[in-house]
N, C-alpha and C positions, 0 to 999 in steps of 0.2 A: 761393773763395767770397767773395762780396761781402757785407760786413756793414753797409754804409751803406744808408740808405733812398734812394729815388729823388730826394728833395729835397736830398741831400747831408748831412743831419744824421745823427748816430749814432742807432742804435735806442734806444728808451727801455726801462728796466727794467720787467719785467712782475711779476705777482703772485708767480711762483715765485722770482724773484731777490730780491724783498723778504722773502719767507718765509725764504729761505736766509740772508740777512743777519741777520734776527731770531734764527734758530737759532744763528748764530755769535756774535752780540753779547750774548745773554742770559747764557751762562756766563761770558763775559769781564766783564760788569758785576757779576755775583754774586761772582766771585773778587776783583775789585778792592774791592768793598764789604767783603768778609770780611777782606781784608788791612788795610784802613784801620781797621776796628774793632779788630783784633788789635793794631795798632801803637799805638792810643790806650789800650788796656787793659793793655799790657805793663808800664808802670811800676807800676800797681796790683798786678798779678800778682806782679811781682818783689818788691814791698814785703811782700806777704802770705806768699809761699811761700819767700822767700830762696833762690832757686836759684843753683847755680854757673853759670859762664859756659857750660859745655857743656850744662847743663840748660836754660838760656835759649834756646840754639840749637835744642834739641829742641822746646821750646814753640813757637818760631816756625816750625819745619819741619812740625810736625804740623798 
């Protein structure tokens, strides 16, 4: 199967490919935002709750 256009340029992404990229990128963006907020809040949580080392790991994993 030939995937190049007659002019020799590769085919351009259509609406379906862009929608697929958005579906994959949105959860990744939300997860990275959530993790950065948690990393910024962790010192304050540790000061208020005084967790042990294993409890801190549980907070980060949850």
